ZAVEXSE-119697 format. One line per 3 residues: number of its first residue (from 0); for each residue x, y, z of N, C-alpha, C. Coordinates in Angstrom, 3 decimals, padded with zeros to 6 digits. Layout:
N
NUM) X Y Z X Y Z X Y Z  ...
This chain:
82
0) 006.523 -011.334 -011.450 007.567 -011.736 -010.516 007.446 -012.947 -009.541  008.205 -013.814 -009.889 007.962 -015.212 -009.420 008.828 -014.860 -008.007  008.246 -015.646 -007.018 008.700 -015.939 -005.489 007.902 -017.155 -005.215
3) 008.622 -017.587 -004.045 008.617 -018.586 -003.241 008.070 -018.630 -001.866  006.874 -019.152 -001.325 006.814 -018.916 000.218 006.450 -020.268 000.964  006.273 -020.244 002.061 006.218 -021.514 002.775 004.627 -020.956 003.574
6) 003.891 -021.979 003.186 002.168 -022.052 004.065 002.099 -023.022 004.884  001.434 -023.119 005.934 000.526 -024.115 006.550 -000.030 -024.870 005.483  -000.037 -026.279 005.771 -000.828 -027.371 004.913 -002.221 -026.841 004.690
9) -002.946 -026.547 005.870 -004.570 -026.259 005.692 -004.653 -025.110 005.294  -003.971 -023.826 004.971 -004.014 -022.810 004.241 -003.699 -023.008 002.780  -002.807 -023.613 002.511 -002.545 -023.769 001.370 -003.783 -024.549 000.473
12) -004.310 -025.657 001.169 -005.481 -026.319 000.849 -006.906 -025.735 000.516  -006.807 -024.323 001.364 -008.185 -023.469 001.771 -007.608 -022.701 000.195  -006.392 -022.043 000.070 -006.373 -021.384 -001.201 -006.680 -022.262 -002.043
15) -006.314 -023.409 -002.316 -006.225 -024.239 -003.535 -007.820 -024.203 -003.887  -008.973 -024.653 -002.888 -010.142 -024.732 -003.093 -010.502 -023.362 -003.304  -010.197 -022.114 -002.699 -010.940 -020.783 -003.265 -010.539 -020.595 -004.271
18) -008.957 -020.790 -005.074 -008.858 -020.288 -006.172 -009.520 -021.009 -007.406  -009.727 -022.504 -007.254 -010.874 -023.441 -007.917 -012.097 -022.696 -008.192  -012.767 -022.675 -007.017 -013.904 -022.412 -006.675 -014.178 -020.845 -007.714
21) -013.349 -019.808 -007.514 -013.000 -018.572 -008.288 -013.138 -018.946 -009.645  -012.176 -019.757 -009.537 -011.994 -020.039 -011.501 -010.650 -019.166 -011.907  -010.019 -019.236 -011.016 -008.466 -018.127 -010.801 -007.372 -018.964 -010.629
24) -006.009 -019.041 -011.189 -004.999 -019.682 -010.881 -004.599 -019.387 -009.375  -003.993 -019.995 -008.557 -003.706 -019.692 -006.927 -002.821 -018.727 -006.823  -001.881 -018.349 -007.848 -000.945 -017.019 -007.971 -001.512 -015.840 -007.801
27) -003.202 -016.008 -008.965 -003.699 -014.463 -008.857 -004.596 -014.826 -007.520  -004.980 -015.712 -006.764 -005.750 -015.486 -005.666 -004.757 -014.848 -004.479  -003.123 -015.605 -004.448 -002.552 -014.699 -003.704 -002.151 -013.205 -003.970
30) -001.909 -013.039 -005.200 -001.885 -011.677 -005.532 -003.067 -010.570 -005.123  -004.411 -011.265 -005.176 -005.349 -010.328 -004.762 -005.432 -010.044 -003.272  -005.177 -011.045 -002.550 -005.238 -011.259 -000.880 -004.086 -010.410 -000.584
33) -002.916 -010.428 -001.101 -001.865 -009.667 -000.856 -002.139 -007.948 -001.114  -002.742 -007.795 -002.486 -003.553 -006.370 -002.590 -004.238 -005.700 -001.436  -005.226 -006.722 -001.331 -006.138 -006.270 -000.176 -005.563 -006.273 001.132
36) -004.475 -007.250 001.539 -003.836 -006.628 002.783 -003.301 -005.584 002.924  -002.471 -005.235 001.399 -001.754 -003.919 001.704 -002.688 -002.959 001.721  -004.113 -002.607 000.938 -004.755 -001.592 000.896 -005.270 -001.294 002.289
39) -005.877 -002.507 003.235 -006.520 -002.503 004.336 -005.182 -001.625 004.998  -003.955 -002.106 005.367 -002.890 -001.704 006.294 -002.628 -000.323 005.947  -002.600 000.177 004.589 -002.893 001.508 004.271 -003.644 002.308 005.053
42) -004.943 002.093 004.939 -006.053 002.786 005.255 -005.740 002.954 006.754  -005.325 001.656 007.457 -004.643 001.897 008.982 -003.924 002.837 009.245  -002.786 003.151 008.230 -002.199 003.840 008.564 -002.271 005.552 008.482
45) -003.034 005.880 007.463 -003.663 006.878 007.138 -004.682 007.256 008.814  -005.220 006.633 009.081 -006.016 006.514 010.185 -005.166 007.209 011.689  -004.056 006.338 011.724 -003.365 006.536 012.653 -002.274 007.797 012.727
48) -002.124 008.413 011.879 -001.547 009.660 011.223 -002.327 010.440 011.724  -003.890 010.601 010.996 -005.079 011.403 011.577 -005.020 011.520 013.022  -004.993 010.210 013.662 -005.074 010.314 015.075 -004.161 011.045 015.808
51) -002.915 011.051 015.259 -001.494 011.412 015.865 -001.675 013.166 015.636  -001.901 013.750 014.468 -002.217 015.253 014.237 -003.295 015.710 015.013  -004.259 015.051 015.260 -005.419 015.372 015.858 -005.342 015.671 017.591
54) -004.381 014.478 017.786 -004.198 014.308 019.287 -003.312 015.718 019.753  -002.438 016.078 018.728 -001.645 017.019 019.050 -002.062 018.477 019.179  -003.550 018.707 018.871 -004.200 020.154 018.715 -003.899 020.384 020.477
57) -003.596 021.963 019.901 -003.383 022.326 021.430 -004.750 022.462 021.949  -004.837 022.053 023.567 -005.904 022.044 023.952 -006.576 023.504 024.512  -005.590 024.242 024.647 -006.019 026.018 024.910 -006.721 026.428 023.289
60) -006.196 026.016 022.420 -007.061 026.520 021.124 -008.447 025.996 020.826  -008.352 024.654 021.153 -009.552 024.082 021.323 -010.701 024.686 022.277  -010.283 024.922 023.548 -011.220 025.558 024.606 -011.868 026.948 023.987
63) -010.787 027.689 023.264 -011.200 028.952 022.744 -012.036 028.798 021.644  -012.008 027.950 021.149 -012.932 027.753 019.682 -014.213 027.083 020.779  -014.296 026.504 021.487 -015.517 026.013 022.058 -016.070 027.370 022.975
66) -015.339 027.949 023.527 -015.924 029.547 023.938 -016.748 030.418 023.043  -015.795 030.555 021.925 -016.489 031.158 020.527 -017.779 030.692 020.147  -017.675 029.409 020.028 -019.096 028.579 019.254 -020.127 029.123 020.290
69) -019.682 028.902 021.722 -021.137 028.922 022.640 -021.306 030.202 022.473  -020.786 031.428 022.656 -020.853 032.854 022.501 -021.461 033.195 021.337  -021.450 032.644 020.297 -021.809 032.747 018.640 -023.176 032.268 018.884
72) -023.647 031.183 019.655 -024.770 030.515 019.484 -025.864 031.284 020.327  -024.966 031.522 021.259 -025.948 032.615 022.775 -026.674 033.820 021.904  -025.629 034.704 020.717 -025.764 035.833 020.540 -027.026 035.647 019.199
75) -026.971 034.308 018.835 -027.923 033.729 017.301 -029.371 033.561 018.172  -029.616 032.886 019.159 -030.281 032.543 019.907 -031.106 033.098 021.108  -030.410 034.595 021.279 -031.238 035.494 022.550 -032.283 035.860 022.277
78) -032.866 035.940 021.199 -034.379 036.636 021.020 -035.259 035.405 020.802  -034.455 034.239 020.502 -035.656 033.351 020.352 -036.666 032.799 021.491  -037.768 032.465 021.178 -038.670 031.949 022.265 -038.695 030.533 022.368
81) -038.248 030.015 023.874 -038.061 028.773 023.606 -039.251 027.952 024.558
């Protein structure tokens, strides 16, 4: 699909130079750059959603799990010679 965009002159010249050095058409350079940009932000979105999920963990449940883990370790190591 064709599209028209406006770029600052310096960015356009850098894109021209980069495309030439890679031996690819400028439009392919722009397409690759956009794909990378979208992939990067998709990853950020996943991290953001995971952070939201884990921030909603019930603190009481987490505390109970921690207590159970400590008790389990105590039971497992009660006969160990330190």
